[in-house]
VEXLOPA-53164 format. One record per residue (C-alpha): y, x, z; residue number from 1. Coordinates in steps of 0.1 Angstrom, whole numbers, plus 2048, in hexadecimal, padded with zeros to 3 digits. Each point is the difference from the previous one (the first is absolute). Layout:
BEGIN
Y:X:Z:NUM
...
***
This chain:
BEGIN
68F:5F0:1A1:1
827:7FF:7F7:2
805:7EF:822:3
7EE:81B:810:4
80D:81E:7EB:5
828:7EC:813:6
7F0:7FF:81D:7
7F8:824:800:8
823:80B:7F4:9
80D:7EA:81E:10
7ED:810:817:11
809:822:7EF:12
825:7FD:802:13
803:7F2:826:14
7E9:822:80A:15
817:814:7ED:16
822:7F1:80D:17
7F1:802:821:18
7FA:822:7FE:19
820:806:7F3:20
812:7F2:81A:21
7EA:814:81B:22
809:820:7ED:23
827:7F7:805:24
7FA:7F7:81F:25
7F2:823:806:26
81E:813:7F2:27
81B:7E8:813:28
7EC:80D:81D:29
803:821:7F6:30
81D:807:7F0:31
813:813:819:32
813:821:7FE:33
7E1:81E:80B:34
800:824:7FC:35
7E6:815:7EA:36
7FF:826:80B:37
7F0:81A:7E5:38
7F8:814:81C:39
7FD:7F8:829:40
7F8:826:808:41
80C:809:821:42
81E:81C:7FE:43
803:7F9:7D9:44
816:7EF:7E8:45
7F7:7DE:7EF:46
810:7E9:7E3:47
803:7E0:811:48
802:7DF:7EB:49
811:7E3:80B:50
7F6:7DB:7ED:51
81F:7E9:803:52
7F3:7DD:7F4:53
81E:7E5:7FD:54
7F7:7DC:812:55
81B:7EF:7FF:56
7FD:7E6:7E3:57
825:7FB:7FF:58
80B:822:804:59
7FF:825:7F9:60
7F8:820:814:61
821:816:7FB:62
7F9:81A:819:63
7E8:810:81C:64
803:818:81A:65
7E2:816:80D:66
805:80D:826:67
7EC:81D:801:68
7F5:809:827:69
813:817:814:70
7E7:80B:81A:71
7EE:813:7E2:72
817:805:7ED:73
7FE:809:7DB:74
818:826:7F3:75
7FC:7F7:7E2:76
806:7DF:7EE:77
802:7FE:7D7:78
808:7E2:7ED:79
7F0:7F9:7DE:80
818:7ED:7EB:81
7FA:7DC:7F1:82
814:7F2:7E4:83
81F:7EC:808:84
7FA:804:82A:85
814:81B:815:86
7F5:811:818:87
80A:80D:822:88
7F2:81A:81A:89
813:7F5:821:90
7F9:81D:818:91
80A:7FF:827:92
803:80E:81F:93
7DC:7FB:815:94
7FD:7F0:81E:95
7EF:81F:810:96
7F8:822:7F0:97
7E0:801:7EF:98
7E7:824:7FA:99
7F6:7FF:7DC:100
7EB:81F:7F8:101
80E:812:81B:102
823:7F5:7F8:103
819:7F1:816:104
80D:7E2:7E6:105
820:7EB:810:106
808:7EF:7DF:107
7EC:7F0:7E4:108
7FB:7E4:7E3:109
7FC:7E3:813:110
807:7E3:7E8:111
7FB:7FB:7D9:112
813:7E9:7ED:113
7FE:7ED:7DD:114
816:7E8:7F2:115
7FD:7F3:7DD:116
81B:7F9:7E5:117
800:7D8:7F3:118
7E5:806:7E1:119
7ED:812:818:120
7F7:7E7:81F:121
7E2:7F4:801:122
7F7:7DC:7F6:123
7E2:7E7:806:124
7DE:810:7F8:125
80A:824:7FE:126
802:821:813:127
805:823:805:128
7F8:81D:811:129
813:81B:810:130
7F0:825:808:131
80D:81B:817:132
7F6:825:802:133
7FF:806:828:134
7F6:81D:816:135
7EF:807:815:136
7E7:7E6:810:137
7FE:801:824:138
7DF:804:811:139
7E0:7F1:7F9:140
7F7:7DB:809:141
824:7FA:803:142
811:7E0:7F4:143
81A:804:7EC:144
817:7E0:7FD:145
818:7F9:7E5:146
80F:7DD:802:147
812:7F5:7E9:148
822:7E2:7FA:149
7FB:7ED:7DC:150
821:7F6:7FA:151
805:7E3:7E8:152
81D:7EE:7E7:153
805:7E6:817:154
806:813:81D:155
7DE:7FC:811:156
7F1:823:811:157
7DE:800:80B:158
7F1:81B:810:159
7DE:80D:801:160
7FF:80D:824:161
7E4:7F3:815:162
7E7:810:80A:163
7DE:7FC:7F9:164
7E9:803:81E:165
7D5:808:7F7:166
7EE:7E0:808:167
81C:7E5:7FB:168
80D:7ED:7E1:169
812:80E:7EC:170
827:7F6:804:171
815:7F1:7E8:172
815:81F:7FA:173
7ED:820:806:174
813:821:801:175
7EF:816:7E3:176
7ED:81B:817:177
7E4:81B:7F1:178
7F2:816:81C:179
7FB:827:7FA:180
7DE:813:7FC:181
7F6:81E:80A:182
811:81E:7EE:183
7F5:80B:7E4:184
7E8:819:7FC:185
80C:825:7EE:186
7EE:803:7E0:187
7E9:81E:801:188
7EE:802:827:189
7F1:81E:7F4:190
802:822:7E8:191
7E3:7F6:7F0:192
810:7DE:7F7:193
81F:807:7F3:194
80A:801:7DF:195
809:822:7F9:196
7E1:80B:813:197
7EB:7E9:7E8:198
814:80D:7E0:199
7F3:826:80B:200
7DA:7F5:803:201
801:7F2:7DF:202
80F:820:7F7:203
7E7:815:80F:204
7E9:7E9:7F6:205
80B:801:7DB:206
804:825:803:207
7DB:805:809:208
7F6:7EC:7E7:209
816:812:7E4:210
7EB:81E:812:211
7DC:7F4:7FC:212
80A:7F6:7DC:213
807:81E:7F6:214
7DD:811:810:215
7EC:7E6:7F0:216
810:7FF:7E2:217
800:829:800:218
7D8:7FE:80D:219
7FD:7E7:7DE:220
80C:815:7E3:221
7E4:81F:80F:222
7E4:7EC:802:223
80E:7F3:7DD:224
802:822:7F0:225
7DE:80B:812:226
7EE:7DF:7F3:227
80D:80B:7D8:228
7F9:82A:80B:229
7DD:7F1:804:230
7FD:7EC:7E3:231
80D:816:7EB:232
7E8:81C:806:233
7E6:7E6:801:234
807:7FD:7D9:235
803:829:7FB:236
7DC:802:813:237
7F3:7E5:7E5:238
814:80E:7E5:239
7ED:826:809:240
7E0:7F3:7FB:241
802:7F0:7E3:242
***
């Protein structure tokens, strides 16, 4: 019996170890610099979050540079502060003028650089999230590519700049990217659907209910008074008859 239990425990331990290796392998394979937009609607604004893992077993991540698009530039870029990291938004002349929201743009933010102080460099099994607020996003169906360069304390620079092709294996260092979607629909497509109209309808219904309440209440009082009158009259009739 004891031998059987030991064999079962060994089997479970081996299975758990194998599962752990699979998980570690999957984690290592997906440990890329990625971008996650909170909104992809065309012509709008979005918060972009870059997740940056440290992949070196011996060095720390000390700097990240993200290149912004110049063919569909962002005219507005703001950086969310990260403790221990300084951030610099670099504005440059565009290769050629671009029209954004009806205006001709010749200069725009072209990159953002985050640099860590020594105490906040990313070590083994660590990652950091860096966030930007950007706008306006380009037309629906546009692939927004945000190449990144990750610098380590040993001088190594990993460029996340390889294009991902549909139907092809993922490259070793894919560039962070996302695809814009249709422009967000304005709230309240019809007057009936607007909050103001809904409030007005609610108020009107409330007023109507109040009026009917008063009418029904008054009617009840009249009927009550009439019934009381009949009762009293009946009593007087019986008294007189006696």
